[in-house]
C-alpha positions in Angstrom: 0.1 0.0 -0.2 1.5 3.2 -0.9 0.8 6.5 0.5 1.0 9.7 -1.6 1.4 13.7 -0.8 1.1 15.8 -3.8 3.5 19.0 -3.2 2.0 22.4 -5.0 1.3 26.0 -4.6 2.8 29.3 -5.4 6.1 29.5 -7.2 8.2 30.5 -4.7 6.7 29.5 -1.7 8.9 26.4 -0.6 8.0 23.3 -3.1 11.4 22.4 -3.5 12.2 22.8 0.5 9.6 20.7 1.0 10.5 18.0 -1.5 13.9 18.0 0.0 12.7 17.2 3.5 10.6 14.4 2.4 13.6 13.0 0.0 15.6 13.1 3.2 13.2 11.2 5.2 13.3 8.1 2.6 10.1 9.4 0.5 10.2 8.7 -3.0 10.1 12.2 -4.6 9.1 13.1 -8.3 9.8 16.6 -9.2 7.5 18.7 -11.7 5.8 15.8 -12.8 2.9 16.3 -15.6 -0.5 15.5 -14.0 -0.8 13.1 -16.9 1.5 10.9 -15.6 0.2 10.8 -12.2 -1.5 7.2 -13.0 1.5 5.5 -14.5 3.5 6.2 -11.2 0.4 4.6 -9.2 0.7 1.6 -11.5 4.5 1.4 -10.9 4.1 1.9 -7.0 1.5 -0.3 -7.0 3.2 -3.1 -9.0 3.8 -6.5 -7.8 7.2 -6.4 -5.8 7.3 -2.6 -5.6 9.0 -1.4 -2.9 8.0 2.2 -2.9 5.4 2.8 -0.3 5.9 6.7 0.2 5.9 8.7 -2.7 5.8 12.8 -3.1 4.5 14.1 -6.2 5.7 17.8 -6.3 3.7 19.4 -9.3 4.6 23.1 -11.2 2.8 25.7 -12.4 1.3 24.1 -15.3 -1.3 21.9 -12.9 -2.6 25.5 -12.5 -3.9 25.8 -15.8 -6.0 22.3 -15.5 -9.0 21.3 -13.5 -7.7 19.7 -10.1 -10.7 17.2 -9.7 -9.5 15.8 -13.3 -6.1 14.4 -11.7 -6.5 14.4 -8.2 -9.6 12.2 -8.5 -8.6 9.7 -10.4 -5.2 9.7 -7.8 -7.2 9.5 -5.0 -9.4 6.6 -6.6 -6.4 4.3 -7.8 -4.3 4.6 -4.9 -4.9 1.9 -2.3 -3.1 4.1 0.5 -3.7 8.1 1.3 -3.7 10.4 -1.1 -2.7 14.3 0.8 -2.5 17.4 -1.0 -0.2 20.2 0.9 -0.4 23.6 -0.5 2.4 26.2 0.1 1.5 29.8 0.0 3.2 33.1 0.9 2.3 36.9 0.4 3.0 38.4 -2.8 5.5 40.9 -1.5 7.8 38.2 0.0 7.5 36.4 -3.1 8.6 39.2 -5.2 11.5 39.7 -2.8 12.3 35.8 -3.3 12.2 35.8 -7.3 14.1 39.4 -7.5 16.7 38.0 -4.9 17.4 34.9 -7.6 16.8 36.6 -10.8 14.8 34.5 -12.2 11.8 34.5 -14.5 8.5 33.9 -13.1 6.7 30.9 -15.1 3.7 32.5 -15.3 3.2 35.3 -17.6 2.4 38.8 -16.6 3.4 42.5 -17.3 5.6 42.8 -14.2 6.7 40.3 -11.6 3.6 41.1 -9.0 1.5 41.1 -12.0 2.5 37.4 -12.7 2.3 36.5 -9.1 -1.3 37.8 -8.8 -2.3 35.9 -12.1 -0.6 32.4 -10.7 -2.6 33.1 -7.1 -6.0 33.3 -9.2 -5.0 30.2 -11.2 -4.3 28.6 -8.0 -7.6 29.2 -6.1 -9.0 26.1 -7.4 -6.3 24.1 -6.2 -6.1 25.4 -3.2 -9.4 24.5 -2.6 -8.4 20.7 -2.5 -6.1 21.1 0.0 -5.6 18.8 3.0 -3.1 21.5 4.3 -2.0 25.0 3.5 1.3 26.2 4.4 2.0 29.7 4.7 5.9 30.3 4.3 5.3 34.2 4.5 7.2 34.5 7.9 9.2 31.2 7.5 12.7 30.9 6.5 13.8 27.8 4.6 14.8 26.2 8.2 11.7 27.3 9.5 9.8 25.5 6.8 11.9 22.5 6.9 11.5 22.2 10.7 7.6 22.5 9.9 7.6 19.8 7.6 9.9 17.6 9.4 7.5 17.8 12.5 4.9 17.0 10.2 6.6 13.8 9.0 7.4 12.9 12.5 3.6 13.1 13.5 2.7 11.0 10.7 2.3 12.7 7.6 0.3 11.4 5.7 -1.6 8.9 8.3 -4.5 10.3 10.3 -5.3 13.9 11.1 -2.0 16.1 12.3 -2.8 18.5 15.1 -0.4 21.7 15.2 -0.8 24.2 18.0 1.1 27.6 17.3 1.2 31.2 18.9 1.4 34.5 17.0 1.4 38.0 17.6 -1.5 39.9 16.0 0.9 43.1 15.1 2.5 40.6 12.6 -0.5 39.3 11.1 -2.8 36.3 11.4 -1.4 33.1 10.8 -3.1 32.1 6.7 -3.1 28.5 7.7 -4.7 28.5 10.9 -8.2 26.7 11.1 -9.1 28.0 14.7 -8.0 31.4 16.3 -8.2 32.3 19.6 -7.5 35.8 21.0 -5.6 35.9 24.4 -5.1 39.7 24.8 -7.7 39.7 27.6 -4.9 38.1 29.8 -2.4 40.3 31.8 0.4 41.5 29.8 3.7 40.6 31.0 5.1 42.9 28.8 4.3 45.9 31.3 6.4 44.0 34.0 10.0 45.2 33.6 11.6 41.6 34.9 9.3 39.8 32.6 9.5 41.4 29.7 12.4 40.0 27.9 11.4 36.8 29.0 9.0 34.3 27.1 5.8 32.3 27.8 7.7 29.5 28.4 9.1 30.8 31.4 7.3 29.6 34.8 6.9 33.2 36.0 5.5 34.4 32.9 3.2 31.7 32.6 2.0 32.4 36.2 1.8 35.9 35.6 -0.8 35.3 32.6 -2.6 32.3 33.4 -3.4 33.5 37.0 -6.0 35.7 35.9 -9.1 34.6 37.2 -10.6 34.1 33.7 -7.7 32.1 32.6 -8.5 28.7 33.9 -12.2 29.3 32.6 -11.0 29.9 29.2 -8.8 27.1 29.1 -11.2 24.5 30.3 -13.6 25.6 27.5 -10.9 25.6 24.8 -10.0 22.0 25.8 -13.5 21.1 26.2 -14.3 22.3 22.5 -11.5 20.7 21.2 -12.3 17.4 22.9 -15.3 17.4 21.3 -14.6 19.1 17.8 -11.3 16.8 16.9 -13.0 13.3 16.6 -15.6 15.0 14.1 -13.1 17.1 12.3 -11.0 13.7 11.9 -13.9 11.5 11.0 -14.9 13.9 8.5 -11.3 13.3 7.2 -9.5 16.1 7.9 -6.0 15.5 7.5 -4.5 18.5 9.4 -6.0 21.0 12.2 -4.2 24.2 13.0 -5.1 25.9 16.0 -3.7 29.3 16.9 -3.6 31.5 19.8 -2.8 35.2 19.6 -1.4 37.7 21.6 -0.1 41.2 20.8 3.6 40.6 19.8 3.3 36.8 20.4 5.9 36.4 23.3 4.2 36.0 26.7 0.5 35.5 26.6 -0.1 33.4 23.4 3.0 30.9 23.9 1.7 30.2 27.5 -1.7 29.2 26.7 -0.9 27.5 23.7 2.2 25.1 25.2 -0.7 24.7 28.3 -3.5 23.8 25.3 -1.0 21.5 24.0 0.1 19.6 27.1 -4.0 19.4 28.2 -4.4 17.8 24.3 -1.6 15.2 25.3 -3.5 13.8 28.3 -6.0 13.2 25.9 -4.0 11.2 23.9 -3.5 14.0 20.9 0.0 14.4 20.1 0.0 18.1 18.5 3.0 19.9 17.0 3.7 23.2 19.0 5.3 26.0 17.4 5.7 30.0 18.3 5.7 31.7 15.1 6.9 35.3 16.5 8.4 34.7 19.8 11.8 35.3 18.5 10.9 38.7 16.8 
């Protein structure tokens, strides 16, 4: 039985990086595969005597001009294992900077680099809707993206539903790939305590300052209860990835403490989430 991951998304958003991580982890990776050959890959991987059980298919911009259901549907129908679609995205400004630094021509034509990117974004809308996981790499370095994919692989990509818990700062923008977002700005802000300002929400004193608030326990209990109720339902519906985000002003203190606490509570229920703190070092 062979599991498949289709890696796609915006040009310059990190497709090659993701493919490289999976290849390093033992996946059989095919880059820039024409969608017309997907069926042949399934046939070869499923042939008697084949030892290929994990295949990653990185598809380029050419697929954006096709109907995604036309090639993803048969792939899902033909494969005996799981089929997951990972879509990489990033803001236009960041993609412009990345392309300018490489001096490469954008594969989707336009009057300018920015217009090419926006045209590709419109073309990609249909494929994005078929994605099991959308990863926004706007704020991620290559190292950060590699770490994120390694975490997902370690959590069982592409097996059952993978749950991620992250913290962020509202002043740096909402995480584009978050499914559930919770605002922690009602909690006392350790930023206004001189001794706590340089620390993070991982610090016991910062955690106590934020979570000793009278409403903190009730908030955490309600969020835990809701997630305990919803996670099995999301998984039953076939959702492959669930991203839960907690935000505060800067992403250093309150959201970090809450994310760590919720992750610990999920582990107590048998769920093993990945945990990341997007803005803790900014």
